[in-house]
C-alpha positions as a Markdown table, in Angstrom:
| # | Residue | x | y | z |
|---|---|---|---|---|
| 1 | Met | 59.9 | 98.2 | -114.5 |
| 2 | Leu | 59.2 | 98.5 | -110.9 |
| 3 | Thr | 60.6 | 96.7 | -109.0 |
| 4 | Pro | 61.6 | 96.3 | -104.8 |
| 5 | Asp | 65.1 | 98.3 | -106.3 |
| 6 | Thr | 64.1 | 100.6 | -108.4 |
| 7 | Ala | 60.9 | 102.1 | -106.8 |
| 8 | Arg | 62.5 | 103.8 | -104.7 |
| 9 | His | 63.5 | 105.9 | -107.5 |
| 10 | Met | 60.6 | 106.7 | -108.2 |
| 11 | Ser | 59.3 | 110.6 | -109.7 |
| 12 | Leu | 56.3 | 112.4 | -110.9 |
| 13 | Leu | 56.3 | 111.4 | -114.7 |
| 14 | Arg | 53.0 | 112.7 | -115.7 |
| 15 | Thr | 49.6 | 114.7 | -114.2 |
| 16 | Leu | 46.6 | 114.4 | -116.3 |
| 17 | Gly | 43.6 | 116.7 | -116.4 |
| 18 | Gln | 43.0 | 120.5 | -115.1 |
| 19 | Ala | 43.1 | 122.1 | -111.7 |
| 20 | Glu | 39.4 | 121.9 | -109.8 |
| 21 | Leu | 40.1 | 123.7 | -106.6 |
| 22 | Ser | 37.4 | 122.3 | -104.3 |
| 23 | Pro | 35.8 | 123.1 | -101.2 |
| 24 | His | 34.5 | 120.0 | -100.5 |
| 25 | Ser | 37.4 | 117.0 | -99.4 |
| 26 | Arg | 38.3 | 114.7 | -102.5 |
| 27 | Trp | 39.2 | 111.6 | -102.5 |
| 28 | Gln | 39.8 | 109.9 | -106.3 |
| 29 | Trp | 39.4 | 106.1 | -107.5 |
| 30 | Leu | 41.6 | 105.3 | -110.1 |
| 31 | Gly | 42.0 | 101.8 | -112.2 |
| 32 | Trp | 44.3 | 101.0 | -115.5 |
| 33 | Asp | 43.2 | 99.1 | -118.3 |
| 34 | Ala | 44.7 | 95.5 | -119.4 |
| 35 | Ser | 47.3 | 97.2 | -121.7 |
| 36 | Ser | 48.2 | 100.0 | -119.6 |
| 37 | Arg | 46.6 | 102.4 | -122.5 |
| 38 | Tyr | 43.4 | 104.0 | -120.3 |
| 39 | Leu | 42.9 | 105.3 | -117.0 |
| 40 | Leu | 40.4 | 106.4 | -115.5 |
| 41 | Ser | 39.3 | 108.4 | -112.3 |
| 42 | Val | 35.8 | 108.6 | -109.8 |
| 43 | Gln | 36.1 | 111.7 | -107.9 |
| 44 | Lys | 33.4 | 110.6 | -104.9 |
| 45 | Gln | 33.6 | 114.3 | -103.9 |
| 46 | Gly | 34.6 | 117.5 | -105.7 |
| 47 | Gly | 34.8 | 118.0 | -109.7 |
| 48 | Met | 33.7 | 115.8 | -112.6 |
| 49 | Pro | 32.8 | 112.3 | -110.9 |
| 50 | Leu | 34.2 | 110.2 | -113.7 |
| 51 | Arg | 36.8 | 111.2 | -116.5 |
| 52 | Trp | 38.9 | 108.4 | -118.4 |
| 53 | Trp | 42.2 | 108.9 | -120.3 |
| 54 | Asp | 44.1 | 107.5 | -123.8 |
| 55 | Leu | 47.5 | 107.8 | -122.7 |
| 56 | Arg | 48.6 | 108.0 | -125.7 |
| 57 | Ser | 47.4 | 111.1 | -126.7 |
| 58 | Glu | 50.0 | 113.9 | -125.6 |
| 59 | Gly | 47.3 | 116.1 | -124.0 |
| 60 | Ser | 46.1 | 115.8 | -120.5 |
| 61 | Glu | 42.1 | 116.6 | -120.6 |
| 62 | Pro | 40.0 | 113.4 | -120.8 |
| 63 | Leu | 38.8 | 111.7 | -123.7 |
| 64 | Ala | 35.2 | 111.4 | -122.0 |
| 65 | Ala | 33.7 | 113.0 | -118.8 |
| 66 | His | 30.6 | 112.2 | -116.9 |
| 67 | Ala | 28.6 | 114.0 | -114.4 |
| 68 | Val | 27.7 | 110.2 | -113.0 |
| 69 | Thr | 25.6 | 111.1 | -110.0 |
| 70 | Gly | 27.0 | 109.0 | -106.4 |
| 71 | Cys | 29.7 | 107.5 | -108.7 |
| 72 | Val | 31.4 | 105.0 | -106.5 |
| 73 | Ala | 33.5 | 102.8 | -108.2 |
| 74 | Ala | 34.3 | 101.6 | -112.5 |
| 75 | Trp | 36.6 | 99.6 | -114.0 |
| 76 | Phe | 37.5 | 98.9 | -117.9 |
| 77 | Leu | 36.3 | 95.5 | -118.8 |
| 78 | Pro | 38.4 | 92.9 | -119.9 |
| 79 | Asp | 38.7 | 93.9 | -123.8 |
| 80 | Ser | 39.4 | 97.6 | -123.0 |
| 81 | Gln | 36.5 | 98.9 | -125.5 |
| 82 | Arg | 34.0 | 99.3 | -122.4 |
| 83 | Leu | 33.8 | 100.7 | -119.1 |
| 84 | Leu | 31.8 | 99.6 | -116.0 |
| 85 | Ser | 30.5 | 102.1 | -113.1 |
| 86 | Val | 28.5 | 101.7 | -109.4 |
| 87 | Thr | 26.7 | 103.8 | -107.9 |
| 88 | Val | 26.0 | 104.5 | -104.7 |
| 89 | Arg | 22.1 | 103.8 | -105.7 |
| 90 | Gly | 23.3 | 100.2 | -107.4 |
| 91 | Thr | 22.9 | 101.7 | -110.9 |
| 92 | Leu | 25.7 | 99.7 | -112.8 |
| 93 | Gln | 26.6 | 101.5 | -116.2 |
| 94 | Thr | 28.8 | 100.3 | -119.4 |
| 95 | Trp | 30.4 | 102.8 | -121.3 |
| 96 | Ser | 32.4 | 103.0 | -124.9 |
| 97 | Val | 35.8 | 103.5 | -123.7 |
| 98 | Ala | 36.4 | 105.0 | -127.9 |
| 99 | Asp | 33.9 | 107.8 | -127.6 |
| 100 | Gly | 31.9 | 107.9 | -124.0 |
| 101 | Gln | 28.7 | 106.4 | -125.4 |
| 102 | Leu | 26.3 | 105.3 | -122.9 |
| 103 | Leu | 26.4 | 101.2 | -123.6 |
| 104 | Ser | 23.8 | 100.0 | -120.7 |
| 105 | Ser | 22.1 | 100.9 | -117.2 |
| 106 | Val | 20.7 | 98.2 | -114.9 |
| 107 | Glu | 19.4 | 98.6 | -111.4 |
| 108 | Thr | 20.9 | 96.2 | -109.0 |
| 109 | Gly | 18.0 | 96.9 | -106.7 |
| 110 | Gly | 20.5 | 97.6 | -103.5 |
| 111 | Ser | 22.4 | 100.9 | -102.2 |
| 112 | Val | 26.4 | 100.5 | -102.7 |
| 113 | Ser | 29.5 | 101.7 | -100.6 |
| 114 | His | 32.0 | 99.5 | -101.6 |
| 115 | Ala | 32.6 | 97.0 | -104.7 |
| 116 | Ser | 35.1 | 95.0 | -106.7 |
| 117 | Leu | 35.1 | 93.4 | -109.9 |
| 118 | Ser | 36.0 | 90.3 | -111.1 |
| 119 | Ala | 39.6 | 89.3 | -112.6 |
| 120 | Asp | 37.7 | 88.4 | -116.1 |
| 121 | Gly | 35.6 | 90.9 | -115.7 |
| 122 | Thr | 32.5 | 88.7 | -115.5 |
| 123 | Arg | 31.3 | 89.5 | -111.4 |
| 124 | Leu | 30.9 | 91.9 | -109.5 |
| 125 | Leu | 30.7 | 91.9 | -105.9 |
| 126 | Leu | 28.5 | 94.8 | -103.9 |
| 127 | Met | 28.2 | 96.0 | -100.6 |
| 128 | Ala | 26.3 | 98.4 | -98.3 |
| 129 | Ser | 28.2 | 99.9 | -95.3 |
| 130 | Val | 25.8 | 98.2 | -93.0 |
| 131 | Gly | 24.6 | 95.0 | -93.4 |
| 132 | Arg | 24.7 | 94.0 | -96.9 |
| 133 | Val | 26.5 | 91.7 | -99.5 |
| 134 | Met | 25.3 | 90.9 | -102.9 |
| 135 | Leu | 27.0 | 89.4 | -106.2 |
| 136 | Trp | 25.9 | 90.4 | -109.2 |
| 137 | Asp | 26.5 | 88.2 | -112.7 |
| 138 | Leu | 27.0 | 91.3 | -115.1 |
| 139 | Glu | 27.1 | 88.6 | -118.2 |
| 140 | Arg | 23.2 | 87.6 | -116.6 |
| 141 | Arg | 22.2 | 90.9 | -115.5 |
| 142 | Trp | 21.2 | 89.0 | -112.6 |
| 143 | Leu | 21.7 | 88.6 | -108.9 |
| 144 | Val | 24.0 | 85.0 | -107.8 |
| 145 | Trp | 23.7 | 85.5 | -104.4 |
| 146 | Arg | 22.8 | 87.9 | -101.4 |
| 147 | Lys | 23.9 | 88.0 | -97.3 |
| 148 | Glu | 22.7 | 90.4 | -94.8 |
| 149 | Asp | 25.0 | 91.2 | -91.4 |
| 150 | Pro | 24.5 | 93.5 | -89.0 |
| 151 | Trp | 28.2 | 94.7 | -88.9 |
| 152 | Gln | 29.7 | 97.9 | -90.3 |
| 153 | Phe | 31.9 | 97.3 | -93.7 |
| 154 | His | 35.2 | 98.8 | -95.3 |
| 155 | Gly | 36.7 | 97.6 | -97.8 |
| 156 | Cys | 35.7 | 94.4 | -99.9 |
| 157 | Ala | 37.5 | 91.6 | -102.6 |
| 158 | Leu | 37.5 | 88.8 | -105.2 |
| 159 | Ser | 40.1 | 86.3 | -105.0 |
| 160 | Pro | 42.3 | 85.8 | -108.3 |
| 161 | Asp | 40.7 | 82.9 | -109.5 |
| 162 | Gly | 37.0 | 84.0 | -108.2 |
| 163 | Ala | 37.0 | 81.5 | -105.4 |
| 164 | Phe | 36.6 | 83.3 | -102.6 |
| 165 | Ala | 34.9 | 86.6 | -101.8 |
| 166 | Ala | 36.2 | 88.9 | -98.8 |
| 167 | Ala | 35.2 | 92.0 | -96.3 |
| 168 | Gly | 36.9 | 93.8 | -93.6 |
| 169 | Ala | 34.3 | 95.0 | -91.5 |
| 170 | Ala | 34.0 | 96.4 | -87.8 |
| 171 | Glu | 31.4 | 93.8 | -85.2 |
| 172 | Glu | 29.2 | 96.2 | -82.9 |
| 173 | Gln | 29.8 | 95.5 | -79.1 |
| 174 | Gln | 27.8 | 95.8 | -75.8 |
| 175 | Asp | 29.8 | 99.0 | -74.9 |
| 176 | Ser | 28.9 | 101.0 | -78.3 |
| 177 | Asp | 32.7 | 99.9 | -79.2 |
| 178 | Thr | 34.0 | 98.4 | -82.4 |
| 179 | Arg | 35.8 | 95.1 | -83.1 |
| 180 | Ala | 37.8 | 94.3 | -86.7 |
| 181 | Ala | 36.7 | 91.0 | -88.2 |
| 182 | Leu | 36.9 | 89.6 | -91.5 |
| 183 | Arg | 33.8 | 88.2 | -93.5 |
| 184 | Leu | 35.3 | 85.2 | -95.6 |
| 185 | Trp | 32.8 | 83.5 | -98.4 |
| 186 | Asp | 32.7 | 81.1 | -101.5 |
| 187 | Ala | 32.1 | 83.5 | -104.1 |
| 188 | Arg | 30.0 | 80.7 | -106.6 |
| 189 | Thr | 27.3 | 80.4 | -104.1 |
| 190 | Gly | 27.6 | 82.8 | -101.5 |
| 191 | Arg | 28.3 | 80.3 | -98.2 |
| 192 | Arg | 30.4 | 81.6 | -95.7 |
| 193 | Ile | 33.9 | 79.7 | -95.1 |
| 194 | Ser | 35.6 | 81.4 | -92.2 |
| 195 | Thr | 34.9 | 84.4 | -90.0 |
| 196 | Arg | 37.9 | 86.1 | -88.1 |
| 197 | Thr | 38.4 | 88.8 | -84.8 |
| 198 | Leu | 41.1 | 90.8 | -84.5 |
| 199 | Asp | 42.7 | 92.8 | -81.7 |
| 200 | Ala | 41.7 | 96.0 | -83.4 |
| 201 | Arg | 38.5 | 98.3 | -83.9 |
| 202 | Arg | 38.6 | 97.8 | -87.7 |
| 203 | Thr | 39.3 | 96.0 | -90.3 |
| 204 | Trp | 39.6 | 99.5 | -93.3 |
| 205 | Ser | 40.1 | 97.4 | -95.8 |
| 206 | Val | 41.5 | 93.6 | -98.1 |
| 207 | Ala | 43.1 | 92.4 | -100.6 |
| 208 | Phe | 44.3 | 89.2 | -102.3 |
| 209 | Thr | 47.7 | 88.9 | -103.1 |
| 210 | Pro | 48.4 | 88.1 | -107.0 |
| 211 | Ser | 49.3 | 84.0 | -106.2 |
| 212 | Gly | 45.9 | 83.6 | -104.0 |
| 213 | Ala | 47.9 | 82.2 | -101.8 |
| 214 | His | 47.1 | 84.9 | -98.8 |
| 215 | Leu | 44.3 | 88.3 | -97.7 |
| 216 | Val | 45.5 | 90.7 | -96.8 |
| 217 | Ala | 43.9 | 92.9 | -93.9 |
| 218 | Ala | 45.2 | 96.6 | -92.2 |
| 219 | Asn | 43.9 | 96.6 | -89.3 |
| 220 | Ser | 42.8 | 100.2 | -87.6 |
| 221 | Ala | 46.3 | 99.0 | -85.3 |
| 222 | Gly | 48.5 | 100.0 | -88.0 |
| 223 | Glu | 49.0 | 96.6 | -89.1 |
| 224 | Leu | 48.6 | 94.1 | -92.3 |
| 225 | Leu | 47.9 | 90.8 | -91.5 |
| 226 | Phe | 48.7 | 88.1 | -94.4 |
| 227 | Leu | 46.2 | 85.3 | -94.1 |
| 228 | Thr | 46.1 | 82.0 | -95.2 |
| 229 | Leu | 43.4 | 81.1 | -97.1 |
| 230 | Pro | 40.4 | 79.1 | -96.0 |
| 231 | Thr | 41.1 | 79.1 | -92.3 |
| 232 | Leu | 42.4 | 83.1 | -91.8 |
| 233 | Asp | 44.7 | 82.2 | -89.8 |
| 234 | Thr | 47.7 | 84.5 | -89.4 |
| 235 | Ala | 51.1 | 83.9 | -91.5 |
| 236 | Arg | 53.0 | 87.2 | -90.8 |
| 237 | Val | 52.7 | 90.6 | -90.0 |
| 238 | Leu | 53.8 | 93.8 | -91.3 |
| 239 | Lys | 53.6 | 97.4 | -90.0 |
| 240 | Ala | 51.5 | 99.3 | -92.1 |
| 241 | Pro | 52.3 | 102.5 | -93.1 |
| 242 | Ala | 49.2 | 104.5 | -92.0 |
| 243 | Thr | 47.0 | 103.1 | -89.1 |
| 244 | Val | 44.2 | 103.8 | -91.8 |
| 245 | Ala | 44.5 | 102.0 | -95.1 |
| 246 | Leu | 42.3 | 102.4 | -97.1 |
| 247 | His | 43.3 | 101.0 | -100.2 |
| 248 | Leu | 45.5 | 98.4 | -100.5 |
| 249 | Glu | 47.0 | 97.1 | -104.3 |
| 250 | Phe | 49.6 | 94.6 | -104.8 |
| 251 | Asn | 51.9 | 94.9 | -108.3 |
| 252 | Arg | 51.7 | 92.2 | -110.5 |
| 253 | Asp | 54.2 | 90.0 | -108.6 |
| 254 | Gly | 53.0 | 91.1 | -105.7 |
| 255 | Ser | 56.3 | 92.2 | -104.3 |
| 256 | Leu | 55.2 | 95.7 | -103.7 |
| 257 | Leu | 52.1 | 97.0 | -102.4 |
| 258 | Ala | 50.9 | 100.2 | -102.7 |
| 259 | Val | 48.8 | 102.0 | -99.9 |
| 260 | Ser | 46.3 | 104.1 | -99.4 |
| 261 | Pro | 46.0 | 105.8 | -96.0 |
| 262 | Asp | 43.3 | 108.3 | -95.4 |
| 263 | Thr | 45.5 | 111.4 | -95.5 |
| 264 | Ser | 46.7 | 113.3 | -98.7 |
| 265 | Ala | 49.7 | 110.5 | -99.5 |
| 266 | Phe | 50.6 | 107.4 | -100.5 |
| 267 | Met | 53.4 | 104.5 | -100.0 |
| 268 | Val | 55.1 | 102.0 | -101.9 |
| 269 | Thr | 56.3 | 98.7 | -99.4 |
| 270 | Asp | 58.2 | 96.2 | -100.1 |
| 271 | Val | 56.4 | 92.8 | -99.4 |
| 272 | Arg | 59.4 | 90.7 | -98.3 |
| 273 | Asp | 59.9 | 92.9 | -95.6 |
| 274 | Gly | 57.5 | 95.9 | -95.0 |
| 275 | Gln | 60.3 | 98.1 | -95.7 |
| 276 | Gln | 58.9 | 101.9 | -97.4 |
| 277 | Leu | 60.2 | 101.9 | -100.5 |
| 278 | Phe | 58.8 | 105.3 | -101.6 |
| 279 | Ala | 56.3 | 107.8 | -100.3 |
| 280 | Tyr | 54.3 | 110.8 | -101.7 |
| 281 | Ser | 52.4 | 113.6 | -99.9 |
| 282 | Asp | 50.7 | 117.3 | -101.1 |
| 283 | Leu | 50.1 | 117.7 | -98.0 |
| 284 | Asp | 46.1 | 118.7 | -98.4 |
| 285 | Asp | 44.5 | 116.7 | -95.3 |
| 286 | Gln | 40.7 | 116.9 | -97.4 |
| 287 | Gln | 41.9 | 114.7 | -99.8 |
| 288 | Gly | 42.7 | 111.2 | -100.9 |
| 289 | Ser | 43.3 | 108.7 | -103.4 |
| 290 | Thr | 43.9 | 105.5 | -104.1 |
| 291 | Ala | 47.6 | 104.0 | -105.4 |
| 292 | Asn | 47.1 | 101.7 | -108.3 |
| 293 | Phe | 50.0 | 99.7 | -110.5 |
| 294 | Ser | 49.7 | 99.6 | -113.7 |
| 295 | Pro | 49.4 | 96.1 | -115.6 |
| 296 | Asp | 52.2 | 96.5 | -117.4 |
| 297 | Gly | 54.4 | 97.1 | -114.3 |
| 298 | Arg | 56.0 | 100.3 | -115.2 |
| 299 | Phe | 53.9 | 102.8 | -113.2 |
| 300 | Val | 51.5 | 103.7 | -110.1 |
| 301 | Cys | 49.2 | 106.4 | -110.6 |
| 302 | Trp | 47.9 | 108.5 | -107.3 |
| 303 | Gly | 45.2 | 111.3 | -107.2 |
| 304 | Met | 46.1 | 114.9 | -106.7 |
| 305 | Asp | 44.8 | 117.9 | -104.5 |
| 306 | Asp | 43.9 | 119.5 | -107.0 |
| 307 | Gly | 41.7 | 117.0 | -108.7 |
| 308 | Lys | 44.5 | 116.1 | -111.6 |
| 309 | Val | 45.7 | 112.8 | -111.3 |
| 310 | Gly | 49.2 | 111.5 | -111.6 |
| 311 | Ile | 51.9 | 108.9 | -112.8 |
| 312 | Trp | 54.8 | 107.9 | -111.4 |
| 313 | Gly | 57.7 | 105.9 | -112.5 |
| 314 | Val | 61.6 | 105.6 | -112.6 |
| 315 | Lys | 63.9 | 107.1 | -115.0 |
| 316 | Pro | 66.5 | 105.3 | -116.8 |
| 317 | Gly | 69.1 | 105.7 | -114.1 |
| 318 | Pro | 72.0 | 103.5 | -113.0 |
| 319 | Trp | 69.7 | 101.3 | -111.2 |
| 320 | Lys | 68.3 | 100.2 | -114.5 |
């Protein structure tokens, strides 16, 4: 298991996929299914846009791969039998995990730059980079609420209990500069609950702690702010591993935080004191990836510069 004591001993255990050299910059969005058996990759530039693997297979070839134009993100739904993808044009598609067949497709009617799936897999928070936030009901295939806002949005999240929707943003200033901001809504109704501005230019990413007690925001001042809910008051501040932390993810008990900056690296941090326990980089400034903990608490995955996906974990040792 990955803990603050063992995470510093991680090593690369396995790579998935074949090398796919690309002249374009590359960003991979990764995700596990609830059983930690399947792993997916969305490549936003370069390579096959949507792939997923069955980790019980000993090979490195994906179980399925699809050329989904403009794919932004994807998730395994809770039953691990279906996969949901979303495109920049707001098209939602579900796929059979077992054989890769397309099961359904629906248009949301709005462009998408960021998205977050609820823990129960029934609702999807969709966000355009400028001006639009929507909550989509996946079971009924309809729009629950929609908000228009002049801010620039850079990341979004739904709380574990489904009560809150949050977004990191940049508010335009009169001098053509921006100021970091946060929005918090009632996820069920779309009612705005709180707004918070920060002493920085942008809020790059947001994530709720697994307990749901705090919202964590990474700003351009290199801070990780732990904010109380629903007031968004500052509870504590940690130093971020990078000034542009594009993705944050906690392990299942909230003791570890994986940070993905806009560089070819990822870091794992001890949430208790902010100490950096592990870092890896392939030194390719033209690529980046989310870093994601497996639900069983044993691994972390990250997308590599040649389009492969790496899985890190802890080999048996004296710390076990």
